[in-house]
C-alpha positions as CSV (number, residue, x, y, z in Angstrom):
1,X,143.6,127.8,65.4
2,X,140.8,126.7,63.0
3,X,141.1,122.9,62.8
4,X,141.7,120.4,65.7
5,X,141.9,116.7,65.2
6,X,141.6,114.2,68.1
7,X,143.0,110.8,67.4
8,X,141.5,108.2,69.7
9,X,137.9,107.5,70.5
10,X,138.8,107.2,74.2
11,X,137.8,108.7,77.5
12,X,140.7,111.1,77.2
13,X,139.7,112.0,73.6
14,X,136.1,112.7,74.4
15,X,137.0,114.8,77.4
16,X,139.5,116.8,75.3
17,X,136.7,117.5,72.8
18,X,134.3,118.6,75.5
19,X,136.9,120.8,77.1
20,X,137.9,122.4,73.8
21,X,134.3,123.5,73.2
22,X,133.9,124.7,76.8
23,X,137.1,126.8,76.5
24,X,135.5,128.5,73.5
25,X,137.1,126.7,70.5
26,X,134.6,127.2,67.6
27,X,136.6,125.8,64.7
28,X,136.4,122.4,63.0
29,X,136.7,119.5,65.4
30,X,137.3,115.9,64.3
31,X,137.4,112.8,66.4
32,X,139.0,109.7,64.8
33,X,138.4,106.3,66.4
34,X,139.7,102.9,65.4
35,X,136.6,101.2,66.7
36,X,133.2,101.0,64.9
37,X,131.3,102.0,68.0
38,X,131.0,105.4,69.5
39,X,133.3,105.9,72.4
40,X,132.4,103.9,75.5
41,X,133.4,103.4,79.1
42,X,135.9,100.5,79.6
43,X,135.9,99.8,83.4
44,X,132.5,98.0,83.2
45,X,133.9,95.5,80.7
46,X,135.5,93.4,83.4
47,X,132.7,94.0,85.9
48,X,129.0,94.7,85.1
49,X,129.4,93.6,81.4
50,X,130.4,90.1,82.6
51,X,127.9,89.8,85.4
52,X,124.7,91.2,83.8
53,X,123.0,91.4,80.5
54,X,124.1,95.0,80.1
55,X,123.5,96.2,76.5
56,X,126.5,97.8,74.7
57,X,124.7,101.2,74.3
58,X,124.6,101.5,78.1
59,X,128.4,101.9,78.1
60,X,128.5,104.9,75.7
61,X,130.3,107.9,77.1
62,X,127.9,110.3,75.3
63,X,124.7,109.8,73.4
64,X,125.0,110.0,69.6
65,X,123.3,113.4,69.4
66,X,125.9,115.0,71.8
67,X,128.5,114.8,69.0
68,X,126.2,116.6,66.6
69,X,125.2,119.2,69.1
70,X,128.9,120.0,69.8
71,X,129.9,120.1,66.1
72,X,132.1,117.0,66.1
73,X,132.9,115.2,62.9
74,X,133.2,111.6,64.2
75,X,135.2,109.1,62.1
76,X,134.6,105.5,63.2
77,X,136.4,102.3,62.3
78,X,139.2,104.1,60.5
79,X,142.4,104.1,62.6
80,X,145.2,106.5,62.1
81,X,148.2,105.0,60.4
82,X,150.7,107.9,60.2
83,X,151.4,111.5,61.1
84,X,153.3,114.2,59.1
85,X,153.9,117.0,61.7
86,X,155.5,119.2,59.1
87,X,152.5,119.2,56.7
88,X,150.2,118.8,59.8
89,X,148.3,115.9,58.4
90,X,147.1,112.6,59.9
91,X,146.9,109.7,57.5
92,X,144.0,107.2,58.0
93,X,143.8,103.5,57.1
94,X,141.4,104.1,54.2
95,X,144.0,106.3,52.5
96,X,142.5,109.6,53.3
97,X,144.1,112.4,55.3
98,X,143.0,115.0,57.8
99,X,144.7,118.3,58.1
100,X,145.0,120.1,61.5
101,X,146.2,123.2,63.2
102,X,146.1,121.4,66.6
103,X,146.3,117.7,67.3
104,X,145.3,115.7,70.4
105,X,146.8,112.2,70.6
106,X,144.6,109.9,72.9
107,X,144.9,106.4,71.4
108,X,145.0,104.6,74.8
109,X,146.5,101.2,75.3
110,X,146.8,97.9,73.3
111,X,146.6,94.4,74.8
112,X,150.0,92.9,75.6
113,X,150.2,89.5,73.8
114,X,151.2,86.2,75.4
115,X,154.7,85.4,74.1
116,X,153.8,81.7,73.6
117,X,150.5,82.3,71.8
118,X,150.0,84.2,68.6
119,X,146.8,84.7,66.7
120,X,144.8,82.0,68.4
121,X,141.1,83.0,68.1
122,X,140.1,80.8,71.0
123,X,142.3,82.7,73.5
124,X,140.3,85.5,75.1
125,X,141.5,89.0,76.0
126,X,139.5,91.8,77.5
127,X,140.1,95.2,76.0
128,X,137.1,96.1,73.9
129,X,133.3,95.8,74.1
130,X,133.5,93.0,71.5
131,X,135.9,91.1,73.7
132,X,133.6,91.4,76.7
133,X,130.5,90.2,74.7
134,X,132.5,87.3,73.2
135,X,133.8,86.2,76.7
136,X,130.4,86.6,78.4
137,X,128.8,84.3,75.8
138,X,131.3,81.6,76.9
139,X,130.3,81.8,80.6
140,X,128.3,78.8,81.9
141,X,128.2,77.3,85.4
142,X,130.6,74.4,85.7
143,X,133.0,75.4,83.0
144,X,136.6,75.8,83.9
145,X,138.2,79.2,83.2
146,X,142.0,79.6,83.4
147,X,143.2,83.2,83.7
148,X,146.8,83.8,82.8
149,X,148.0,86.9,84.7
150,X,147.5,88.1,88.3
151,X,146.8,91.8,87.6
152,X,143.8,93.9,88.3
153,X,141.8,93.1,85.1
154,X,142.6,89.4,85.5
155,X,141.4,89.3,89.1
156,X,138.2,91.2,88.1
157,X,137.5,88.7,85.4
158,X,138.2,85.8,87.8
159,X,135.8,87.2,90.4
160,X,133.0,87.8,87.8
161,X,133.4,84.2,86.4
162,X,133.4,82.7,89.9
163,X,130.2,84.6,90.7
164,X,128.7,83.2,87.5
165,X,129.3,79.7,88.7
166,X,132.5,78.8,86.8
167,X,135.4,77.0,88.2
168,X,138.4,79.4,88.0
169,X,142.1,79.1,88.1
170,X,144.4,82.1,88.2
171,X,148.1,81.8,87.1
172,X,150.3,84.5,88.6
173,X,154.0,84.7,87.7
174,X,155.0,86.5,90.9
175,X,154.9,85.3,94.5
176,X,151.3,86.7,94.9
177,X,148.7,88.4,92.7
178,X,149.3,92.1,91.9
179,X,153.0,91.6,92.7
180,X,154.0,94.1,89.9
181,X,152.1,96.8,91.8
182,X,152.2,95.8,95.5
183,X,154.5,93.8,97.6
184,X,153.8,91.5,100.6
185,X,150.6,91.7,102.5
186,X,148.4,93.3,99.8
187,X,148.9,90.7,97.1
188,X,148.5,87.9,99.7
189,X,145.3,89.6,100.9
190,X,143.8,89.4,97.4
191,X,145.0,85.8,97.1
192,X,143.1,85.0,100.3
193,X,140.0,86.8,99.1
194,X,139.9,84.8,95.9
195,X,140.7,81.5,97.6
196,X,137.9,82.1,100.1
197,X,135.6,82.5,97.2
198,X,136.7,79.3,95.5
199,X,139.3,80.5,93.1
200,X,142.4,78.3,92.6
201,X,145.3,80.7,92.7
202,X,148.7,79.4,91.5
203,X,151.6,81.7,92.1
204,X,155.3,81.6,91.2
205,X,154.9,79.9,87.8
206,X,154.4,81.1,84.2
207,X,152.7,79.9,81.1
208,X,154.7,77.4,79.1
209,X,152.3,76.4,76.4
210,X,148.6,76.0,75.4
211,X,147.4,73.1,73.3
212,X,143.9,73.4,71.9
213,X,141.6,70.6,71.2
214,X,137.9,69.8,70.5
215,X,137.0,69.9,74.2
216,X,139.0,72.9,75.2
217,X,142.7,73.6,76.0
218,X,145.5,72.0,77.9
219,X,147.6,74.6,79.7
220,X,151.1,73.7,80.7
221,X,153.1,75.8,83.3
222,X,156.8,76.3,83.6
223,X,156.8,74.2,86.8
224,X,155.4,71.2,84.8
225,X,151.8,71.5,86.0
226,X,149.1,70.8,83.5
227,X,145.6,72.3,83.7
228,X,142.6,71.4,81.6
229,X,140.5,74.4,80.6
230,X,137.3,75.2,78.8
231,X,138.1,78.9,78.5
232,X,141.5,80.6,78.6
233,X,141.8,84.3,79.2
234,X,145.0,86.3,78.9
235,X,145.4,89.3,81.3
236,X,149.1,90.1,81.1
237,X,148.9,93.9,80.8
238,X,148.9,96.4,78.1
239,X,151.2,98.7,76.1
240,X,150.8,102.3,74.8
241,X,149.1,102.3,71.4
242,X,151.7,104.5,69.7
243,X,153.2,102.2,67.1
244,X,151.6,104.2,64.3
245,X,153.7,107.2,65.3
246,X,157.1,105.3,64.9
247,X,158.3,107.3,61.9
248,X,156.5,110.6,62.7
249,X,159.3,112.4,64.7
250,X,157.2,112.3,67.9
251,X,159.5,111.2,70.7
252,X,158.5,107.8,72.0
253,X,159.7,106.5,75.4
254,X,157.4,104.6,77.7
255,X,154.6,106.0,75.7
256,X,154.9,109.5,74.3
257,X,157.5,111.8,75.9
258,X,155.6,114.9,77.0
259,X,156.5,118.2,78.7
260,X,154.8,118.8,82.1
261,X,151.9,120.6,80.3
262,X,151.3,117.5,78.1
263,X,152.8,118.9,74.9
264,X,154.6,116.3,72.8
265,X,158.0,116.8,71.1
266,X,156.5,118.3,67.9
267,X,154.7,121.6,67.7
268,X,150.9,121.9,68.1
269,X,150.5,118.3,69.2
270,X,149.4,117.4,72.7
271,X,148.7,114.0,74.2
272,X,146.4,112.6,77.0
273,X,145.6,109.4,78.7
274,X,147.4,106.0,78.8
275,X,150.0,107.0,76.2
276,X,151.4,110.0,78.1
277,X,154.8,109.9,79.9
278,X,155.3,113.1,81.8
279,X,157.0,114.5,84.9
280,X,154.4,114.8,87.6
281,X,155.5,117.7,89.9
282,X,153.8,116.3,92.9
283,X,156.1,113.3,92.9
284,X,158.9,114.8,90.8
285,X,158.7,111.6,88.8
286,X,158.4,110.6,85.2
287,X,155.3,108.5,85.0
288,X,152.6,107.0,82.8
289,X,149.2,106.3,84.3
290,X,146.5,104.0,82.9
291,X,143.6,105.0,85.1
292,X,140.1,106.3,84.4
293,X,140.3,109.6,86.3
294,X,143.7,110.3,84.8
295,X,142.3,110.0,81.3
296,X,139.5,112.5,82.1
297,X,141.8,115.0,83.7
298,X,144.6,114.8,81.1
299,X,142.1,115.0,78.3
300,X,140.8,118.3,79.6
301,X,144.3,119.6,80.5
302,X,145.7,118.8,77.1
303,X,142.8,120.7,75.4
304,X,143.7,123.7,77.5
305,X,147.4,123.4,76.6
306,X,146.5,123.3,72.9
307,X,144.7,126.6,73.4
308,X,147.6,128.3,75.1
309,X,147.6,127.3,78.8
310,X,151.1,126.3,80.0
311,X,150.3,125.1,83.5
312,X,151.9,121.7,84.4
313,X,149.6,118.8,84.8
314,X,149.9,117.8,88.5
315,X,147.8,115.0,89.9
316,X,147.6,112.3,92.5
317,X,146.6,109.1,90.6
318,X,143.4,107.4,91.7
319,X,142.3,103.9,91.0
320,X,139.6,101.5,92.1
321,X,138.8,97.8,91.6
322,X,135.7,95.8,92.5
323,X,136.2,92.1,93.2
324,X,133.5,89.9,94.8
325,X,132.0,92.1,97.6
326,X,135.0,94.3,98.1
327,X,136.2,97.6,96.7
328,X,139.8,98.8,96.7
329,X,140.5,102.5,96.4
330,X,144.1,103.5,95.8
331,X,145.7,106.9,95.6
332,X,149.3,107.9,94.7
333,X,152.1,105.6,93.7
334,X,154.0,102.6,94.9
335,X,157.0,102.8,92.5
336,X,160.2,102.9,94.4
337,X,158.5,102.8,97.8
338,X,161.1,102.1,100.5
339,X,158.6,102.0,103.4
340,X,155.2,100.3,103.9
341,X,152.9,100.8,106.9
342,X,150.1,98.3,107.4
343,X,147.6,100.3,109.4
344,X,144.7,97.8,109.4
345,X,144.6,94.1,108.3
346,X,141.7,91.7,108.5
347,X,139.7,89.5,106.2
348,X,137.4,92.4,105.2
349,X,139.6,95.4,105.6
350,X,143.1,96.5,104.7
351,X,144.6,100.0,105.0
352,X,148.3,100.5,104.0
353,X,150.5,103.5,103.1
354,X,153.7,103.7,101.1
355,X,156.6,106.0,101.5
356,X,159.6,107.0,99.5
357,X,162.5,109.4,100.3
358,X,160.9,110.3,103.6
359,X,157.4,111.3,102.4
360,X,154.1,109.6,101.8
361,X,153.5,108.6,98.2
362,X,150.6,106.2,98.2
363,X,147.8,104.6,100.1
364,X,145.5,101.6,99.6
365,X,142.1,101.4,101.3
366,X,140.0,98.3,101.2
367,X,136.7,98.4,103.1
368,X,137.7,101.8,104.5
369,X,136.5,104.5,102.0
370,X,136.5,107.4,104.4
371,X,140.2,107.2,105.0
372,X,141.1,107.8,101.3
373,X,140.6,111.6,101.3
374,X,143.0,112.2,104.1
375,X,145.7,110.2,102.4
376,X,145.2,112.0,99.1
377,X,145.8,115.3,101.0
378,X,148.9,113.9,102.7
379,X,150.3,112.9,99.3
380,X,149.6,116.2,97.8
381,X,151.2,118.0,100.7
382,X,154.2,115.7,100.7
383,X,153.7,114.8,104.3
384,X,156.7,113.4,106.0
385,X,156.6,109.6,106.4
386,X,157.2,109.6,110.2
387,X,154.5,112.1,110.7
388,X,152.0,110.1,108.7
389,X,152.8,106.9,110.5
390,X,152.5,108.6,113.9
391,X,149.1,110.0,113.0
392,X,147.9,106.5,111.9
393,X,149.1,105.0,115.2
394,X,147.2,107.7,117.2
395,X,144.1,107.1,115.1
396,X,144.2,103.4,115.8
397,X,144.3,103.8,119.6
């Protein structure tokens, strides 16, 4: 293998490049990015970037000289638009092509659009560095920000805006924030956290329309409520950025269908990060994970697979979120959970575990960082649910 191309200036893409060099690959290595900036870290976009005067260069994953030292040809602002797996060529938007012997796909996610709003420049989203800079410039005490969506990114933006002195309203379609991920007490706990900090949380209704005027926007909900806003932010999730592969022959399901070792359906092409759908042997479940640590680990694993390793990628997903003065740490899964055990519940702490088919599959720890490690081990070991609940009861005595 003499030429490897990585499509995606993402966390997964950069870690794949680093791992390829560490594993001894000495051939030509190209990193193709749709953005004009060198690859950067995205979690701070909804946190520090909105709360401080953090400069864009502080978010860079690697300094510019790292790419030169590691022999990477970096192509910026020129997204891939097609793949010919027979000829082993990637077509770029400027009309040029890059040939490869091995290909890593790591294009991440794209923002999900609001169904009732298309192409409105005054509607904010938060996916890129430019998005964060544009939104931060709008922040001013006393302005009213309306956040459409009750997911993690939306709640982080809401918390940052409230700390900056803005009035904030969150519109959540479900019965509580985070209802697509958690049920019951956890979503309500976050609703209480935001309400104690002055956020107006409206649940159980969706966006009907937005009308823009000189002085802002009028937001209408499906229950008939009308809200006047100075700033409107959409945080309704994301989709795998794989549209450019539609006619390539690469199998697309919920993202890219990959084997357990992260190989795609075409030869010499692996994938990593948000776009990967694979069967995780720890859970015996097809999954796609949009988390920071997963992007790192999959990027490195995909690189090893491209060089001949065939070990399955097995992981316990890990995620965190910072909102106001609290940090949530989550391990595992909640999908299909048929049992929930609330171990601790108070205004400043929440510990809960999730079970499925008789074993522990997930745990959330808010204000209890030391408990996370034991639950990760329990999930890896497929600890029986009854045994885990009994252990938590003993620990609480």
